[in-house]
C-alpha positions in Angstrom: 0.0 0.0 0.0 1.2 3.5 -0.8 -0.1 6.7 0.9 -0.2 9.9 -1.1 0.0 13.0 1.2 -0.6 16.6 0.4 1.5 18.6 2.8 -0.1 21.2 5.0 2.2 23.9 3.7 1.2 23.2 0.1 -2.5 22.9 1.0 -2.4 26.2 2.8 -0.7 28.0 -0.1 -3.1 26.5 -2.6 -6.3 25.9 -0.6 -8.5 25.1 -3.7 -6.2 22.3 -4.9 -7.9 19.0 -6.0 -5.8 16.0 -7.1 -7.4 12.8 -8.4 -5.3 9.7 -7.9 -6.6 7.0 -10.2 -5.1 3.6 -9.6 -5.0 0.6 -11.9 -4.1 -2.9 -10.8 -3.4 -5.7 -13.3 -2.7 -3.3 -16.1 -2.1 -4.9 -19.5 -0.2 -2.5 -21.7 1.0 -5.0 -24.3 -2.4 -5.6 -25.8 -4.2 -3.2 -28.3 -6.1 -0.3 -26.7 -8.4 0.7 -29.6 -10.3 3.3 -27.6 -7.1 5.2 -26.7 -5.9 5.1 -30.3 -9.3 6.5 -31.4 -9.2 9.2 -28.8 -5.7 10.4 -30.0 -6.8 10.3 -33.6 -10.0 12.3 -32.8 -8.0 15.0 -31.1 -5.6 15.2 -34.0 -8.5 15.4 -36.5 -10.2 18.2 -34.5 -6.9 20.2 -34.4 -6.4 19.7 -38.1 -9.9 20.8 -38.9 -9.6 23.9 -36.7 -12.5 22.8 -34.6 -10.5 22.8 -31.4 -7.1 23.8 -30.0 -5.3 22.9 -26.8 -5.4 25.4 -23.9 -2.5 27.8 -24.0 -1.1 30.2 -21.4 -3.9 32.7 -22.0 -6.4 30.1 -20.7 -7.2 30.4 -17.0 -6.3 26.7 -16.4 -2.8 27.2 -17.7 -2.4 30.7 -16.3 -3.1 29.4 -12.8 -0.1 27.0 -13.1 2.1 29.7 -14.4 1.2 31.8 -11.4 1.8 28.9 -9.0 5.2 28.2 -10.6 6.3 31.8 -10.2 5.2 31.7 -6.5 7.8 29.0 -5.8 10.6 30.5 -7.9 10.2 28.6 -11.2 10.0 30.5 -14.5 7.0 28.8 -16.3 8.1 29.9 -19.7 11.5 28.1 -19.3 10.2 25.2 -17.2 6.7 24.6 -18.3 3.9 22.8 -16.6 3.4 19.4 -18.3 0.0 20.3 -19.8 1.3 23.5 -21.2 4.3 21.8 -22.8 2.2 19.0 -24.2 -0.4 21.4 -25.6 2.3 23.6 -27.2 4.0 20.6 -28.8 0.6 19.3 -30.1 -0.4 22.6 -31.6 3.0 22.9 -33.3 3.4 19.3 -34.6 -0.3 18.3 -35.1 0.2 15.0 -33.5 0.4 13.6 -29.9 3.3 11.3 -29.0 2.7 7.5 -28.9 4.6 6.1 -25.9 2.5 3.2 -24.7 -1.2 2.8 -24.2 -1.3 3.9 -20.5 0.8 7.0 -21.1 -1.0 7.8 -24.3 -4.3 7.6 -22.4 -3.4 10.1 -19.7 -1.8 12.4 -22.3 -5.1 12.4 -24.3 -7.1 13.2 -21.2 -4.7 15.9 -20.1 -4.6 17.8 -23.3 -8.4 17.5 -23.9 -9.3 18.9 -20.5 -6.4 21.3 -20.1 -5.3 19.7 -16.8 -1.8 18.3 -15.8 -1.6 14.6 -15.6 1.1 12.1 -14.8 1.7 8.6 -13.6 3.9 6.4 -11.4 4.7 2.7 -11.5 3.8 1.8 -8.0 6.1 -1.3 -8.0 9.0 1.2 -8.3 7.8 3.7 -5.6 9.5 3.3 -2.2 7.4 4.1 0.8 4.8 6.8 0.7 4.5 9.8 -1.7 4.5 13.4 -0.4 3.6 16.5 -2.3 5.6 19.1 -0.5 8.1 22.0 -0.7 11.6 20.7 -1.4 14.2 21.3 1.3 16.8 21.8 -1.5 19.2 19.2 -2.7 16.8 16.2 -3.0 18.0 14.1 -6.0 16.0 13.6 -9.2 16.8 11.5 -12.3 14.8 12.8 -15.2 12.6 10.6 -17.4 14.7 9.3 -20.3 18.0 10.3 -18.7 18.9 7.4 -16.3 22.5 8.6 -16.0 21.6 12.2 -15.0 21.2 13.5 -11.5 19.6 16.8 -10.8 19.0 18.5 -7.4 15.6 20.1 -6.5 15.7 23.8 -5.6 14.7 24.7 -2.1 11.1 25.8 -2.1 9.9 24.2 -5.4 7.0 21.8 -5.0 7.8 18.2 -5.7 6.3 14.7 -5.5 8.8 12.6 -3.6 9.0 9.1 -2.1 11.6 7.9 0.5 14.3 7.5 -2.2 14.2 10.7 -4.2 12.0 13.1 -6.2 9.3 11.6 -8.5 8.2 14.9 -10.2 10.0 18.3 -10.2 8.3 21.7 -10.2 5.0 20.1 -9.1 4.2 18.6 -12.5 6.9 19.6 -15.0 8.7 16.3 -15.4 8.5 12.8 -14.0 11.4 10.6 -12.8 12.9 7.8 -14.8 12.7 5.3 -12.0 8.9 5.3 -11.7 8.1 5.8 -15.4 5.2 3.8 -16.8 6.3 1.2 -19.4 4.6 -1.6 -21.3 5.5 -3.9 -18.4 3.9 -1.8 -15.7 1.0 -3.6 -14.0 0.2 -1.4 -11.0 0.0 2.3 -11.7 -1.2 5.5 -10.0 -2.3 8.3 -12.4 -2.7 11.8 -11.0 -4.8 14.6 -12.4 -4.6 18.1 -10.9 -6.3 21.5 -10.6 -5.5 24.4 -8.4 -9.1 25.7 -8.7 -11.5 23.0 -7.7 -14.3 25.5 -7.2 -14.0 26.5 -10.9 -12.6 23.4 -12.5 -13.5 20.5 -10.2 -16.1 19.3 -12.7 -13.5 19.2 -15.4 -11.1 17.1 -13.2 -13.9 14.7 -12.4 -14.8 14.4 -16.1 -11.2 13.8 -16.9 -10.8 11.1 -14.3 -14.0 9.4 -15.6 -12.6 9.5 -19.1 -9.4 8.0 -18.0 -11.2 5.3 -16.2 -13.2 4.5 -19.3 -9.9 4.1 -21.3 -8.4 1.9 -18.6 -11.5 -0.3 -18.0 -10.9 -3.0 -20.6 -7.2 -3.3 -19.9 -7.0 -3.7 -16.1 -8.3 -5.9 -13.4 -9.3 -3.2 -10.9 -9.4 0.6 -10.7 -10.0 3.1 -7.9 -10.2 6.8 -7.6 -9.2 8.9 -4.6 -9.1 12.6 -4.1 -6.7 14.8 -2.2 -7.8 18.2 -0.9 -6.9 20.6 1.9 -9.6 18.9 4.0 -8.7 15.4 3.0 -4.9 15.4 2.4 -4.2 11.7 2.5 -5.2 8.7 0.3 -3.9 5.1 0.6 -3.9 3.3 -2.7 
């Protein structure tokens, strides 16, 4: 069992935060996921037709993350929130990346709803996961760079377990160690908003859409929510 904890300091600084933790057990990433493939293709068709565009930094959902990043000393135009970076890449290239079905699913949900999303292979998480301000110096090995070691800056918000940082700058980039691969079978997906009062319905819709994409390819799913009032969830 793994407990996700939203620290009191982060909850006090961002009191309207809502994080959905969607867990999938018995995930099967090596089989075809036709619904996910169709979701990606539909988003690409809408973009090509001019019927829809990803949220950009003028959108309140993205603007809120830029403001949050600046509050903890990160320049969001140099180190972008994940949903902002993904949307910009999509708008420029016209296609979404194909990594593996689980990752492709949360990418599709993220860009459609304009909300940051990520995931951790729970079999590679050590101990519990805290969402907290970094003390400074915590180690981080970026996704795709297994031989690189970075150090978190004091005051930036991170996801971290008992080994090292899992995500820097709240949701900018995930760690290599806990990346989701085709062989991952027990995964926690996270979806986030800083403005539950305004965008909570979007987050719940996004979590529901992700559950629909996962349903045929996993043995069991659960959804937990982290808030200032309920800052812990054991998955």
